[in-house]
N, C-alpha and C positions, 0 to 999 in steps of 0.2 A: 351691247358691252358699256355697263359705270362702273366708271374708275374714279378714286376715292382717293386727292392731292388732302393730307390729312396737316399741310403745314406749308402754308404759301405767303408770303411778303407782299401780294398782289398791292400792298399802297407806296412802296417801294418807290423814292423817285428819279429810277432807273427805268420804268414804266407807262413814264410821265409822257412820251411822244407817240405811246400807240398800246396802252393799256383796252382801252377796246378791243382792239382787233386782238393784241394779246391771247386771253382771256375766250375771243370768241375761236381762235385758230384750236386752244384747247378742251372747248366744248365739241366741237366740230369732230377731233380725235375719241370725244367719248369721255374728256375726264369733264364732269360737271358738277361736282362739288367740290366745295372748296374751303377749307380752314383755316381762318386768320388766327393766329398771332397778334398778341400785341406786345409794345415793347415799353412805350410809357406813356404819359397824358399828353407829350407831346402828338403822337398818332391816333388818338382817339377820333376825334374828331373824321383826318381820313376812314378811318376803318368805319366809322356808321355810314360814311358817303359811299363805299363802295357796296355799304349791304343795301344801301338804299336804289343803287343802282343795278344790283343784281339782288333783287330778296329770294331766288326761287333756289340761288347756287349760293351763295354766301352765308358763310357758319362766322360768327363770331367770338373769342377766346378773351376773354380780360386779363392782367397780370403783370410783373414790372417783371423786365428779361435781367438778368444776374449782370451784363456788362454794362446797365443803366442804375445801378443800386450806387449811391453818392452818397456822400454828405446830407442830403434831401430825403435819404430812401424813407424817412417814418412820412415826409410828406405826400410822398407819388405812393407809398399801400397806403395812404388813406385814402387818396384817388381810387383806386383799384376798390375800397367797400362802396365807396360813396359811388357808384357805377354799375356795386355789382346791386345796390339798392336799390338801382332805377329798372332793370330791365334785366329779359333770360339772356345770357352766355351758357355754351357750350362745353364753358373747359374753363380753368386757370392754365395762362399761359402764355408766352412760355418761363419758363419761372427755373430757379437752380442755383448750377455755380459755376463762376469760369477765369479757372486758373492760367490763361491763356496767354490774355493781353498784359493782365495786373494782378496781381495780389494784394492791394493796399488794401482793399472792402471785405477780406475776406469772411472775418467776424458778423462782418452786416453780412453779407449777400447768406451767410446760414441765417439767421436773425430771417432778413427776407422770404427764404424758400420756408424755412416752419411753421413762416406766419402765414404765408401762402395755402402751403400744404391743410391750417387747419381750417381759412376758408373754405376751400376746396370740400371738407368733409361737413363744414357747416350748409353747406348747401348744395349740398350731396354733388359732387363735381367732380368730373376728371383732372387730373392734372398732367400740363406737357410738358416737360423734363430737358433740359438745355445742357448740357455736361462736358466741358472739352478740359479734359484736364486734370480731370477731378472726381474719378471716378469712387475712389473712398475717400472722398467730402461728402461726396452724394449721397452716398449708401451707406456711412455711419446717419445721417440725418433722417432719411429710408427705415430705417433700424429702430428708430425710436418711436416712429410716427404708426409704422406696418401697423394695421385692421385692417377689416371685413369692407371696410369703407373708403380704403385707399386702393387706388387704381387708377390708372391710366395711361400715355404715352411713354415710352424713353426716348425721345424723336431725334434724330441726325445719327444712331446707331452705329458704333465704328471701337468697339471695345474686344475683348476677346471672348470665345464661347463660353469662358468660367465664367465670364460679367455678366454675361443674355444670358443663362442661368441664374444669374441673380438677381437681375435686374424684374426676369420672368415668375419671380420669387418675390415679389411686393404687388402682384396683381399687372405689372403693366407690361403693351403692346411693345414689341421693337418698332421705332418706326426707319422704313428704308425706304433709302433713294441713291441721288446720282455716284455714292464712297461704291455701291457693290459692285460696281461697271468699272470702277478704276483698278488695272493693272498692281495698285500695291495697297486696295483696299482693305486685301485679308477678309474681311467678312465673307467675299463669297466658297472662299475655302472650306467654313463649318454654317453655310446660312443651312443648309441641307438635311444641319442635324437638328433644326430647329423647326418645331412642329409649325405649319402654316398658317396655324390658328394664334398662333403669336404676334404674326405680321402684320401693318398696315402701311400702305403705301405713302411717298412725300416727297416733294421738289426742297424747301428749303428756302425758293422762287427767292428775289434771282440768285442766289449759292449756290455751287454747287453742279453747277451740270454735271449729267452722267456725258459718255460715250456717248456718241462723236462728238461732242459741243463742248467737251471738256476747257476751262479755259475761257470759255465766254459766257456771256449770260444766260443762267438759266426761266425758262418758263416752266408753266404746268402742262404743253403740253408735252414737250419732250417727257415726261412720265412713261408716257409709253414704250419708251425704248430699258426703264426698268421693269419694266414689267416684263419686254420681253426675253430680261436676261432673267430675270425669277424664272423665267418657266424651264429655263436650261437649267439653272440651278435644282430646281425642282424635279425635274423629266417632268411636266403635266403643258397642258397648255395655258394660252394668254389671258382666253375667257375666264379658265379656272380661275384663275391670281390675279384675276379682277373680280368674282365675284367675290370670294372668299376673302378678301380683303376687306372690302367696300363694306359685305355685312362682318366685320371686323371691330371696323371702325364705327357700324351702327349700333353693335354692343358699347361701344365707348360712349360719345356722343349722344346715344340712346334717340338717333334721328338718322 
């Protein structure tokens, strides 16, 4: 059984003490494909180091995270463009809008989001969207950028059924992780109305650990708990959940 973690921050300093052991735990339970989102230029070398250590398992994205869109965002976008010229990436991400922490740079976040969508189209890559308390703003940008060559993943989807349908209408898969196991997560109440072909798995580790690890550091091996929960929601086997969601990830990332 091959399980794909489409979103994990394996370079996080929260893994500095046991990174190799943590990755091996994941591989041992079948989680063997790890897609790594970018945050900003400060993390680029750490991402390359990870890829060098696990060339068969690690697949990198490039992008500027919305919470890191500050006064110097144009310089950071320049870094993104320079790295895209140098080598292959599998997605532009994570990108989007985050209004949870700070609304100061909303306009800059919109501009950075739009610019990176256009880069994704230029390089024929998927986008991986970060959305926190910003569905309306995200959909506003997607509406103006929608096209046959716009596709990707709505990372850590936690919206309503209606928002899920709207996200899918923009050629987005829904990234489902630990939130689906939360009592107050709500997405478990309608997810079985969404065809499994629209779903990919993720941890967002070290964040959002699933039950029974909620509140602790998340890691990719815990994705089996998400698979188990989805098998109950969709009344099917864990094998089918793993197979279909991994095939969906291959469709998105091309590998």
